[in-house]
Backbone bond lengths (Angstrom), bond angles and torsions (degrees), N, CA, C in turn:
res aa  C-N    CA-C-N  psi(-1)  N-CA   C-N-CA  omega(-1)  CA-C   N-CA-C  phi
1 M - - - 1.547 - - 1.508 108.42 -
2 D 1.277 118.37 133.95 1.418 124.50 178.34 1.539 111.71 -65.03
3 K 1.299 115.82 141.65 1.509 120.74 -176.47 1.540 100.56 -105.60
4 S 1.344 116.83 138.38 1.565 120.31 175.02 1.552 107.69 -106.10
5 W 1.264 113.96 158.75 1.511 120.99 174.58 1.591 106.59 -134.85
6 A 1.298 110.03 153.59 1.434 116.77 168.43 1.536 108.29 -99.50
7 E 1.376 112.58 109.04 1.519 117.96 177.75 1.504 107.01 -83.24
8 V 1.327 118.12 121.41 1.468 125.57 174.38 1.384 111.47 -105.88
9 V 1.330 120.42 120.57 1.435 128.12 -175.85 1.568 109.13 -109.54
10 C 1.268 113.27 129.77 1.537 123.62 -175.56 1.529 108.81 -123.79
11 D 1.338 120.55 113.38 1.360 120.71 166.29 1.492 116.61 -94.60
12 V 1.354 124.91 112.86 1.365 127.08 -164.95 1.565 114.68 -136.57
13 P 1.280 121.55 159.81 1.493 119.79 179.70 1.540 106.27 -60.06
14 A 1.308 113.34 140.12 1.518 118.78 -177.45 1.439 114.65 -52.15
15 E 1.378 116.33 -34.78 1.588 119.72 -175.85 1.464 106.91 -69.36
16 M 1.397 123.52 -17.12 1.429 122.94 -170.83 1.643 107.09 -98.91
17 V 1.286 117.98 0.76 1.487 117.27 -175.56 1.442 116.45 -63.61
18 D 1.391 121.50 -41.83 1.431 125.97 179.58 1.573 110.96 -62.56
19 L 1.314 113.80 -43.66 1.480 121.34 -177.90 1.583 109.49 -63.23
20 L 1.364 110.78 -50.01 1.518 114.16 -175.92 1.570 109.93 -70.70
21 A 1.370 115.31 -35.68 1.485 114.31 -179.04 1.503 113.29 -63.12
22 D 1.276 117.32 -39.82 1.474 124.74 173.69 1.507 111.95 -58.12
23 F 1.314 117.75 -42.92 1.488 121.60 177.10 1.458 111.88 -65.49
24 L 1.377 114.63 -49.39 1.499 118.99 178.54 1.514 113.67 -59.46
25 V 1.272 119.52 -37.18 1.484 117.27 175.08 1.517 113.32 -57.60
26 E 1.460 110.75 -47.43 1.390 116.48 -176.63 1.589 110.20 -68.19
27 L 1.299 117.50 -36.16 1.401 121.88 -175.76 1.515 112.66 -72.82
28 S 1.318 120.07 -38.84 1.428 124.81 -177.25 1.446 116.45 -96.22
29 G 1.405 113.11 -19.68 1.530 113.66 -179.79 1.575 113.14 73.02
30 N 1.374 113.15 5.23 1.482 118.94 178.36 1.492 112.34 -128.76
31 G 1.271 116.82 172.77 1.521 122.71 -178.07 1.613 108.17 -65.51
32 V 1.299 115.10 163.31 1.446 127.50 176.69 1.507 105.62 -128.71
33 S 1.304 114.29 139.23 1.513 119.63 172.57 1.514 108.11 -117.39
34 V 1.376 112.97 150.64 1.451 123.92 172.20 1.494 107.63 -114.54
35 D 1.440 118.42 123.64 1.332 119.46 -171.97 1.485 107.19 -68.20
36 N 1.433 112.96 139.21 1.464 123.01 175.44 1.544 112.12 -75.10
37 R 1.371 120.14 148.84 1.346 122.02 173.12 1.494 111.93 -67.27
38 E 1.411 117.93 147.01 1.404 120.80 167.58 1.508 111.14 -87.56
39 L 1.347 116.27 96.97 1.440 118.28 -172.82 1.488 109.31 -77.20
40 D 1.326 114.02 146.87 1.424 121.26 173.38 1.537 116.15 -116.63
41 T 1.421 108.28 27.83 1.406 118.58 178.73 1.562 111.04 -142.88
42 F 1.238 117.75 155.79 1.461 122.79 177.88 1.494 111.73 -83.14
43 S 1.325 116.95 -22.57 1.452 125.28 -173.64 1.526 109.23 -103.41
44 L 1.372 116.76 142.01 1.392 123.00 172.44 1.478 115.02 -91.51
45 D 1.386 118.45 -4.73 1.446 123.53 178.55 1.503 113.97 -65.46
46 G 1.245 119.50 132.61 1.378 125.92 175.59 1.570 115.21 74.06
47 L 1.319 118.12 11.04 1.457 119.34 174.60 1.598 111.84 -75.69
48 E 1.224 114.18 139.89 1.464 119.16 177.33 1.519 106.41 -107.74
49 E 1.389 113.97 147.15 1.455 120.69 -173.50 1.575 102.03 -79.59
50 P 1.332 116.12 139.64 1.509 122.87 176.86 1.591 107.34 -62.86
51 P 1.423 116.81 144.80 1.370 117.97 174.61 1.491 116.70 -62.20
52 V 1.358 121.17 -28.75 1.416 129.42 -178.43 1.476 113.20 -117.39
53 K 1.422 119.10 136.65 1.384 120.74 177.69 1.484 108.45 -128.63
54 T 1.331 116.54 157.14 1.446 126.57 -179.25 1.487 112.34 -105.72
55 L 1.335 114.09 122.83 1.489 118.20 166.97 1.440 114.14 -110.16
56 R 1.291 115.44 147.61 1.462 123.48 -178.10 1.522 107.82 -124.90
57 A 1.371 117.32 129.23 1.456 119.97 -179.21 1.545 104.32 -131.49
58 Y 1.303 113.41 156.69 1.531 115.98 -173.97 1.544 109.94 -128.61
59 F 1.357 112.00 126.18 1.447 119.76 -173.98 1.520 108.25 -122.99
60 T 1.347 112.87 149.23 1.484 118.27 176.00 1.579 107.54 -72.62
61 P 1.297 122.53 124.13 1.387 126.98 -176.97 1.560 113.63 -71.21
62 D 1.364 117.56 56.79 1.417 118.91 178.46 1.476 113.82 -105.41
63 D 1.316 117.97 -166.63 1.546 122.68 -178.62 1.476 113.58 -64.05
64 S 1.266 118.31 -11.76 1.509 118.02 -178.70 1.541 111.74 -93.84
65 L 1.282 115.14 -6.00 1.567 119.12 -174.04 1.564 111.80 -61.00
66 D 1.374 113.43 -45.45 1.518 110.19 -178.52 1.467 114.29 -62.06
67 A 1.295 114.27 -40.98 1.529 119.61 173.48 1.494 117.09 -52.35
68 K 1.394 110.90 -44.96 1.456 117.99 176.95 1.437 116.01 -68.13
69 L 1.388 114.60 -35.80 1.529 115.47 178.83 1.594 106.11 -69.84
70 A 1.309 116.86 -40.44 1.430 116.19 -178.80 1.585 108.75 -60.80
71 E 1.341 118.62 -41.83 1.424 117.91 178.57 1.543 114.87 -63.36
72 L 1.460 112.44 -37.62 1.477 116.66 174.05 1.515 113.79 -59.27
73 E 1.334 114.19 -44.77 1.534 116.66 179.13 1.539 112.86 -60.87
74 R 1.366 111.74 -36.78 1.482 115.10 -178.28 1.510 110.21 -69.75
75 F 1.301 116.56 -33.21 1.543 122.67 -178.65 1.506 106.33 -69.68
76 I 1.361 118.23 -47.00 1.462 119.67 -178.22 1.521 110.23 -64.86
77 G 1.410 117.40 -42.61 1.484 119.27 179.45 1.493 112.73 -62.80
78 D 1.310 115.04 -33.76 1.601 119.08 -177.59 1.492 106.69 -71.08
79 H 1.340 119.33 -45.87 1.453 120.82 -166.03 1.535 116.06 -98.72
80 A 1.402 118.48 -21.71 1.404 116.81 -169.54 1.665 109.43 -70.36
81 P 1.304 123.47 -29.49 1.433 120.39 -179.50 1.511 113.07 -58.10
82 A 1.248 119.11 -24.75 1.488 122.07 -179.86 1.562 111.27 -75.90
83 F 1.360 116.57 -11.81 1.465 121.01 -176.45 1.461 114.59 -111.30
84 G 1.376 117.21 5.27 1.534 114.04 174.51 1.520 107.66 133.87
85 D 1.306 112.35 174.29 1.427 127.97 -173.36 1.458 108.32 -129.23
86 P 1.330 131.67 145.89 1.509 120.24 -10.18 1.512 114.00 -71.29
87 P 1.352 113.47 167.85 1.466 119.06 179.26 1.565 107.38 -64.30
88 P 1.328 117.45 152.57 1.434 124.24 -178.55 1.478 107.02 -72.62
89 A 1.477 115.09 154.43 1.460 123.58 177.71 1.492 106.57 -66.93
90 R 1.401 108.96 162.56 1.545 113.35 177.21 1.498 109.22 -69.11
91 P 1.378 117.43 148.17 1.460 120.64 172.49 1.476 110.75 -54.71
92 T 1.298 114.09 147.15 1.515 122.89 176.42 1.586 106.15 -109.60
93 V 1.362 111.95 145.73 1.498 118.68 -174.93 1.577 105.70 -123.41
94 T 1.309 113.53 130.75 1.496 119.41 177.59 1.576 106.78 -134.05
95 L 1.327 114.19 133.85 1.496 119.33 176.54 1.506 105.17 -85.67
96 I 1.337 115.98 129.92 1.482 120.70 178.04 1.493 110.28 -130.23
97 R 1.293 119.82 152.32 1.397 123.67 175.35 1.621 111.68 -89.57
98 E 1.248 117.63 146.21 1.442 121.26 176.93 1.548 105.01 -82.41
99 E 1.331 118.19 119.06 1.405 122.86 -179.92 1.495 115.66 -112.04
100 D 1.226 119.22 163.55 1.391 127.17 177.39 1.626 101.14 -92.52
101 W 1.362 114.65 96.46 1.452 116.61 -167.23 1.594 108.23 -72.59
102 A 1.372 118.19 -32.99 1.407 118.88 173.23 1.433 116.99 -58.10
103 T 1.448 118.35 -41.97 1.402 118.32 175.34 1.439 115.11 -66.81
104 G 1.373 118.86 -37.87 1.399 122.32 178.64 1.528 109.39 -63.09
105 W 1.307 117.37 -42.41 1.423 123.84 -178.00 1.560 107.75 -58.99
106 R 1.335 118.42 -42.29 1.461 119.66 -173.93 1.459 115.50 -65.12
107 Q 1.419 115.40 -26.04 1.468 121.20 177.72 1.520 111.97 -60.84
108 H 1.314 118.95 -20.00 1.522 121.85 -177.03 1.560 115.32 -114.92
109 F 1.319 113.83 16.30 1.433 117.18 -176.41 1.434 106.89 -133.34
110 A 1.434 112.22 107.60 1.533 120.46 176.28 1.445 109.11 -123.43
111 P 1.296 119.91 161.78 1.533 121.75 173.85 1.499 112.90 -49.83
112 A 1.407 113.14 136.99 1.503 116.65 -179.23 1.506 105.92 -138.59
113 R 1.381 113.73 130.06 1.391 121.79 174.47 1.521 112.13 -88.14
114 I 1.334 112.05 131.28 1.500 117.45 -173.59 1.542 104.86 -126.78
115 G 1.346 118.45 123.10 1.470 122.31 -173.05 1.550 107.89 71.01
116 R 1.382 110.58 -143.81 1.533 113.94 -177.00 1.505 109.91 -97.23
117 H 1.286 122.82 -34.78 1.403 122.06 -170.31 1.563 115.23 -125.30
118 L 1.313 117.41 -11.40 1.508 121.30 -174.72 1.558 104.95 -80.92
119 V 1.334 119.41 136.22 1.424 124.21 175.96 1.522 107.49 -137.08
120 I 1.398 112.66 122.15 1.378 119.62 173.07 1.510 111.73 -92.40
121 K 1.410 118.49 114.54 1.458 119.04 -172.69 1.523 114.88 -131.64
122 P 1.369 115.05 130.05 1.494 118.27 178.93 1.556 107.38 -67.82
123 T 1.357 113.03 146.25 1.425 117.52 -170.99 1.438 116.59 -58.66
124 W 1.401 116.63 -28.57 1.435 124.33 -174.57 1.504 115.64 -89.05
125 E 1.297 117.43 -9.61 1.487 126.28 -178.62 1.462 114.75 -83.41
126 P 1.317 122.33 125.14 1.482 120.18 174.39 1.559 107.41 -69.56
127 F 1.283 113.80 151.99 1.504 116.01 179.12 1.546 107.10 -161.35
128 T 1.372 115.51 134.45 1.410 117.98 -176.50 1.485 102.09 -107.51
129 P 1.389 119.24 113.05 1.379 121.71 -179.84 1.565 116.76 -75.38
130 E 1.323 119.03 148.33 1.355 121.88 170.19 1.535 111.88 -86.54
131 A 1.315 114.45 168.32 1.447 120.37 179.59 1.546 111.13 -53.01
132 G 1.346 117.72 123.78 1.462 118.91 176.01 1.482 114.21 89.86
133 D 1.343 118.14 -5.73 1.496 117.09 -177.70 1.592 107.70 -68.50
134 L 1.282 111.66 146.51 1.396 123.39 176.89 1.581 108.48 -116.75
135 I 1.305 118.59 110.21 1.440 123.95 -173.60 1.558 112.94 -89.26
136 I 1.240 115.14 126.52 1.538 122.35 171.67 1.456 104.19 -109.90
137 E 1.425 113.67 111.81 1.457 120.58 176.64 1.428 111.59 -93.34
138 L 1.345 115.87 138.30 1.416 122.93 179.54 1.623 109.93 -133.52
139 D 1.324 112.63 150.07 1.458 114.73 175.77 1.498 107.10 -123.92
140 P 1.343 122.61 132.93 1.447 123.86 -176.59 1.540 114.84 -64.73
141 G 1.320 118.36 -14.94 1.465 120.03 172.49 1.463 110.02 -71.27
142 M 1.328 118.34 -22.32 1.442 120.32 -174.03 1.594 114.63 -110.59
143 A 1.336 114.95 -33.70 1.447 122.75 -169.78 1.575 112.44 -76.06
144 F 1.223 115.78 141.55 1.564 122.02 168.12 1.508 109.30 -83.85
145 G 1.330 120.14 -17.11 1.474 121.55 179.09 1.496 107.11 -164.67
146 T 1.285 115.36 178.28 1.499 125.54 -175.31 1.496 112.05 -97.64
147 G 1.306 119.11 -10.94 1.477 123.63 -177.49 1.519 114.06 81.43
148 T 1.458 115.70 3.26 1.372 116.37 -175.20 1.551 113.94 -100.60
149 H 1.352 114.26 -0.19 1.511 120.10 175.29 1.468 108.92 -56.62
150 P 1.269 123.80 141.68 1.476 123.42 -179.98 1.523 114.99 -52.41
151 T 1.327 116.84 -38.55 1.547 115.96 176.50 1.514 113.72 -56.38
152 T 1.369 111.62 -42.62 1.490 114.40 -174.06 1.514 108.36 -83.42
153 K 1.282 121.43 -34.73 1.472 128.69 172.08 1.506 110.82 -51.93
154 L 1.281 116.78 -55.17 1.550 121.90 -177.95 1.519 106.87 -59.53
155 C 1.361 118.23 -45.27 1.451 118.27 -178.96 1.611 113.02 -57.67
156 L 1.460 110.46 -44.93 1.400 116.07 -178.19 1.564 113.83 -61.53
157 E 1.390 111.69 -40.95 1.401 120.52 179.61 1.641 110.90 -63.19
158 A 1.343 113.01 -43.97 1.490 119.07 -178.53 1.566 109.01 -63.70
159 L 1.401 113.40 -43.62 1.376 121.33 179.04 1.627 112.38 -58.84
160 E 1.247 113.40 -47.05 1.541 118.04 -178.04 1.579 106.06 -64.00
161 K 1.332 119.84 -39.31 1.422 118.93 -170.26 1.546 109.55 -67.02
162 L 1.368 115.25 -24.50 1.452 120.89 -175.63 1.534 109.57 -69.73
163 G 1.334 119.21 -14.75 1.460 123.39 -173.74 1.478 111.73 73.78
164 H 1.318 119.10 -145.20 1.386 125.59 -174.67 1.598 104.42 -62.90
165 P 1.280 113.88 115.33 1.604 114.41 -167.44 1.568 116.05 -78.14
166 G 1.299 118.75 -17.36 1.518 115.57 -163.11 1.495 111.91 67.03
167 D 1.311 114.75 -166.59 1.465 120.01 -178.27 1.516 110.03 -63.29
168 V 1.428 118.83 138.10 1.444 120.43 -173.13 1.542 108.92 -126.69
169 L 1.289 118.28 142.18 1.365 122.69 172.39 1.527 109.67 -119.57
170 D 1.319 118.38 129.91 1.509 125.26 -171.69 1.520 102.05 -113.45
171 V 1.333 120.52 106.97 1.478 122.53 -177.00 1.589 103.38 -98.33
172 G 1.385 112.53 127.73 1.465 119.28 -178.08 1.645 108.72 75.13
173 T 1.381 113.54 52.99 1.403 118.18 -166.85 1.584 111.43 -68.96
174 G 1.255 120.24 -20.00 1.523 115.93 177.36 1.455 114.72 58.55
175 S 1.292 117.28 -121.29 1.481 122.05 179.44 1.465 112.48 -81.31
176 G 1.407 118.28 -5.81 1.418 120.74 174.34 1.517 112.68 91.94
177 I 1.326 122.21 5.01 1.474 123.59 -175.68 1.484 111.80 -56.22
178 L 1.329 118.05 -45.70 1.382 117.78 -176.59 1.533 115.66 -67.94
179 A 1.353 112.02 -36.46 1.450 120.48 179.52 1.529 109.18 -67.38
180 I 1.401 119.16 -38.83 1.350 119.27 -179.24 1.565 110.41 -71.83
181 A 1.279 113.75 -35.23 1.586 116.15 173.82 1.476 111.95 -61.40
182 A 1.260 115.62 -38.01 1.564 120.15 -178.13 1.519 107.88 -66.17
183 A 1.360 117.45 -41.81 1.434 119.70 178.29 1.530 113.48 -68.29
184 K 1.308 112.32 -36.94 1.567 115.55 177.86 1.574 110.50 -69.41
185 L 1.334 113.52 -30.02 1.516 116.49 175.23 1.437 114.64 -74.50
186 G 1.320 121.24 -5.81 1.494 126.44 176.04 1.483 119.20 104.40
187 A 1.333 116.58 15.17 1.487 121.83 179.97 1.528 107.04 -62.82
188 P 1.343 119.15 125.64 1.510 120.84 -176.51 1.547 107.45 -72.47
189 R 1.318 120.40 -22.98 1.506 121.41 -179.77 1.597 106.75 -144.04
190 V 1.270 112.74 128.76 1.447 118.52 176.86 1.514 108.88 -132.63
191 V 1.385 111.86 125.91 1.490 119.59 -179.28 1.589 103.00 -112.60
192 G 1.316 117.81 135.84 1.485 120.71 168.63 1.468 112.45 -127.00
193 T 1.348 118.47 127.82 1.462 122.23 -173.87 1.449 107.84 -128.58
194 D 1.429 114.49 145.82 1.474 121.25 -177.21 1.573 106.33 -155.71
195 I 1.380 111.59 144.03 1.388 115.47 -179.40 1.554 113.28 -75.57
196 D 1.380 116.90 -8.03 1.402 121.67 -173.92 1.578 105.84 -108.03
197 P 1.328 118.57 113.93 1.388 120.16 -177.96 1.515 112.00 -67.38
198 D 1.365 118.74 -26.31 1.476 117.52 177.52 1.608 109.06 -67.88
199 A 1.249 113.06 -33.59 1.450 116.02 179.09 1.551 112.40 -67.19
200 V 1.352 114.09 -34.44 1.467 118.77 177.41 1.510 109.56 -66.25
201 E 1.369 117.32 -37.47 1.479 118.25 178.86 1.504 110.39 -66.69
202 V 1.302 115.60 -40.02 1.551 117.24 179.87 1.597 109.26 -65.59
203 A 1.253 112.97 -40.12 1.427 117.46 179.33 1.576 110.66 -67.15
204 R 1.221 118.98 -32.96 1.487 119.95 175.89 1.475 110.01 -66.84
205 D 1.385 116.31 -46.60 1.447 119.06 177.30 1.526 113.15 -55.95
206 N 1.337 115.50 -42.50 1.471 120.54 179.56 1.506 112.29 -65.50
207 C 1.402 116.83 -37.31 1.420 118.06 176.46 1.508 115.66 -66.85
208 T 1.291 114.42 -37.72 1.439 119.28 173.65 1.479 113.06 -63.74
209 L 1.289 116.85 -39.19 1.487 125.19 177.37 1.607 108.91 -60.02
210 N 1.314 113.32 -39.10 1.527 118.23 -175.14 1.549 111.33 -94.67
211 Q 1.388 113.21 1.14 1.465 117.03 176.29 1.562 115.08 56.63
212 V 1.400 111.86 44.84 1.424 120.63 -179.57 1.560 108.08 -122.96
213 T 1.343 115.45 153.71 1.412 119.15 179.78 1.537 110.38 -106.99
214 V 1.371 115.41 117.04 1.489 122.10 -176.23 1.572 103.12 -131.75
215 E 1.374 117.77 132.78 1.390 119.96 170.80 1.610 106.47 -81.59
216 L 1.345 112.58 117.60 1.430 117.22 178.52 1.513 112.19 -111.74
217 C 1.409 114.87 144.46 1.444 115.52 -174.34 1.578 108.40 -163.94
218 T 1.281 114.97 170.59 1.441 123.14 173.79 1.559 111.42 -111.06
219 T 1.389 111.95 17.94 1.444 120.45 -171.71 1.581 109.03 -68.47
220 P 1.374 118.27 129.68 1.464 116.21 174.02 1.474 115.46 -53.20
221 L 1.336 119.37 145.68 1.367 127.49 -169.59 1.508 111.86 -55.29
222 A 1.270 121.83 -39.16 1.467 127.08 -173.48 1.573 113.60 -77.93
223 A 1.403 110.73 -14.16 1.423 117.97 175.97 1.519 117.24 -101.32
224 I 1.426 115.96 10.75 1.453 121.50 -177.81 1.612 102.67 -86.92
225 P 1.269 120.59 128.02 1.418 120.24 -179.06 1.498 113.01 -79.91
226 G 1.320 116.25 151.40 1.480 121.62 178.65 1.498 113.34 90.14
227 R 1.395 114.97 166.71 1.399 121.89 175.37 1.574 105.57 -118.40
228 F 1.312 120.98 161.12 1.416 124.74 -170.44 1.516 111.20 -126.32
229 Q 1.339 117.49 148.25 1.465 120.74 175.56 1.528 108.05 -74.11
230 V 1.364 120.89 -26.39 1.396 124.90 178.52 1.467 111.41 -141.79
231 V 1.260 114.58 125.47 1.473 121.90 171.08 1.513 114.51 -116.75
232 L 1.346 112.36 122.58 1.404 119.89 -177.83 1.521 111.86 -102.45
233 A 1.353 120.56 132.66 1.399 121.85 173.97 1.510 113.60 -135.61
234 N 1.319 120.25 96.07 1.441 122.68 -173.93 1.613 104.20 -101.53
235 I 1.321 118.41 75.06 1.358 128.52 179.25 1.464 114.15 -130.23
236 L 1.337 120.00 -176.48 1.431 117.63 -174.64 1.475 113.22 -82.77
237 A 1.341 117.78 162.30 1.500 121.34 -169.70 1.480 107.48 -61.15
238 E 1.256 124.70 -47.55 1.456 123.70 -170.53 1.501 108.58 -63.21
239 D 1.306 121.09 -32.19 1.531 120.58 -178.77 1.562 107.11 -80.79
240 L 1.305 116.53 -31.53 1.504 117.71 -179.85 1.589 106.70 -61.45
241 V 1.366 116.09 -47.11 1.455 121.21 -179.02 1.668 109.31 -64.94
242 R 1.297 113.30 -44.15 1.417 119.41 -177.93 1.600 110.12 -59.97
243 M 1.299 113.20 -35.07 1.484 125.86 -176.32 1.469 114.18 -90.35
244 A 1.245 118.89 -2.54 1.423 124.30 -166.69 1.492 111.63 -51.66
245 G 1.326 122.75 -50.05 1.399 129.01 176.47 1.531 114.45 -53.77
246 D 1.353 111.65 -52.20 1.558 114.10 178.12 1.461 114.10 -65.44
247 L 1.253 113.96 -40.68 1.552 119.54 178.27 1.500 112.05 -59.52
248 T 1.360 115.91 -47.16 1.412 121.82 177.59 1.431 114.77 -60.67
249 A 1.427 115.78 -39.05 1.423 118.65 -179.25 1.463 116.89 -71.42
250 M 1.339 116.74 -10.39 1.474 119.80 176.87 1.539 113.49 -90.62
251 V 1.356 117.77 -5.77 1.428 123.74 -172.81 1.635 106.49 -91.99
252 A 1.397 111.15 124.63 1.461 112.45 -176.96 1.530 110.37 -74.54
253 S 1.252 122.18 166.50 1.468 126.88 175.70 1.496 108.61 -53.08
254 G 1.326 116.12 124.25 1.527 119.05 175.16 1.494 108.51 85.99
255 G 1.261 121.62 -2.36 1.503 126.63 -174.86 1.484 107.61 -80.47
256 H 1.464 111.40 -177.46 1.425 118.27 -176.16 1.579 110.92 -130.09
257 L 1.257 118.83 149.50 1.444 123.23 172.72 1.493 106.96 -123.91
258 I 1.305 112.27 125.26 1.553 120.22 179.71 1.551 105.69 -107.56
259 L 1.285 115.23 124.38 1.554 118.75 -177.28 1.641 103.35 -117.02
260 S 1.321 111.52 131.60 1.465 113.04 176.54 1.622 104.43 -142.33
261 G 1.341 113.10 -174.26 1.449 115.51 -177.09 1.526 109.86 88.74
262 I 1.289 121.04 15.09 1.465 129.96 -163.89 1.540 110.37 -110.43
263 L 1.240 113.77 110.80 1.481 111.74 170.34 1.515 117.69 -65.12
264 V 1.242 123.23 143.88 1.451 123.64 -172.81 1.433 112.01 -58.86
265 E 1.319 116.39 -31.10 1.508 118.33 175.60 1.552 113.41 -65.67
266 R 1.356 115.75 -22.14 1.433 120.77 -179.13 1.424 113.25 -96.93
267 E 1.327 119.30 -1.31 1.519 121.06 -176.00 1.598 111.65 -56.12
268 P 1.346 116.79 -48.91 1.439 117.36 179.64 1.480 113.94 -56.74
269 F 1.382 117.17 -37.70 1.466 124.63 179.77 1.510 110.89 -58.95
270 V 1.495 117.01 -46.14 1.306 122.90 178.15 1.502 116.67 -64.39
271 I 1.371 112.71 -46.80 1.430 121.22 177.71 1.543 112.91 -56.42
272 D 1.280 114.59 -45.14 1.399 124.23 177.56 1.596 109.12 -59.30
273 G 1.357 112.01 -47.57 1.526 116.03 179.55 1.404 114.36 -63.47
274 F 1.339 122.36 -24.65 1.483 122.23 178.21 1.540 112.08 -102.16
275 A 1.293 118.44 12.08 1.507 123.02 -176.15 1.575 107.96 -71.45
276 R 1.280 116.31 -23.76 1.435 116.74 -176.39 1.450 116.95 -106.52
277 T 1.385 112.29 14.08 1.447 117.23 -174.34 1.531 111.03 -87.95
278 G 1.365 118.35 -15.50 1.441 122.47 -175.03 1.537 114.88 87.64
279 L 1.284 113.57 -4.38 1.518 117.45 175.22 1.591 109.66 -83.20
280 S 1.306 112.31 148.85 1.454 118.70 179.19 1.545 112.20 -94.97
281 H 1.340 115.92 127.83 1.469 117.39 -178.39 1.568 104.24 -79.76
282 I 1.332 115.72 121.24 1.503 120.98 -173.49 1.472 109.94 -97.43
283 E 1.383 117.12 -45.14 1.505 119.46 -167.11 1.566 109.88 -152.84
284 T 1.278 119.43 146.23 1.411 122.36 162.93 1.492 111.07 -122.53
285 T 1.441 120.09 127.77 1.396 119.43 173.89 1.543 105.95 -115.58
286 R 1.249 117.81 153.15 1.537 128.01 -179.88 1.428 114.96 -132.12
287 E 1.321 112.97 147.77 1.485 120.12 165.61 1.574 110.06 -146.21
288 G 1.259 113.23 123.59 1.526 116.39 -178.67 1.574 105.85 63.36
289 E 1.376 111.61 -128.05 1.399 117.85 -174.35 1.634 114.01 -96.24
290 W 1.378 112.32 5.42 1.431 121.67 -177.37 1.488 115.75 -105.62
291 C 1.309 122.02 154.78 1.387 123.91 174.87 1.530 110.98 -141.09
292 C 1.414 112.61 159.36 1.490 115.21 178.96 1.516 105.33 -133.96
293 L 1.361 121.47 134.32 1.416 128.94 -174.17 1.564 105.35 -110.12
294 L 1.329 112.48 134.34 1.494 122.70 176.31 1.566 107.58 -109.51
295 Y 1.301 117.70 123.51 1.435 125.06 171.93 1.584 115.00 -115.85
296 R 1.298 120.32 155.92 1.401 127.72 172.29 1.441 111.92 -126.65
297 A 1.355 113.98 136.88 1.459 120.15 174.40 1.603 107.44 -83.49
298 N 1.271 114.81 131.43 1.406 118.20 175.56 1.545 114.92 -65.79
299 G 1.276 117.17 143.47 1.398 122.63 178.03 1.511 114.24 145.16
């Protein structure tokens, strides 16, 4: 039998979050979440905290709910004035069903061929490979994504077209799909770096699942030793341009830089940002509203 919950959402001044979270845990008897920011940057430097944050608490929708909501409103009314003006909006309540998220996720994840030989495959799905296929297995309990978003797909296609890639650096590795593909394509050394340590752990699990060796780290780009025949950066346009110098410095002579995560409307901005790096712009590929740029280092 499906269980229902009353999700109570509170938008409050950021400085009030800890106080209210402690109260909600005590009032509900359950955990409380604080919504993460949707970042439009690869770097955390210089980010300012938003003035208002959203907390979500979960209550059993029984006869005590109305009394608990009244108590919550009194608490917010009593304490919010100390944290700024205007006063926060009243909490909202939504009834939701408890779902098996892994099962729901599986309904939308099927094997997908990318390029000529790369195949992204869920662990539970049967698949008969063709000659030369390179299978990347993912599990929804571990992966941040399926690898079929256009930004990732364009990167994978560009990487495959380069043939035997040499040493590869994956900047912003996320779930590790690009790094795993590079290893499957025969790269003798693959390094994946990400600012998010949780992403690195997910990537490590996925590398183990696929039986590939990838050096995973949260090391800043400029501190990674060596240069690479292929550097992959699937991050947003503003960060690509900001990191242009560091990215270029990681590319070995005659090597390639693959840039993705770029909205088509931002393509000129990125091309202009890399115009002074000394790299040669070789190709642009597009899918939908996204594009991928391929550069080569002279030498």
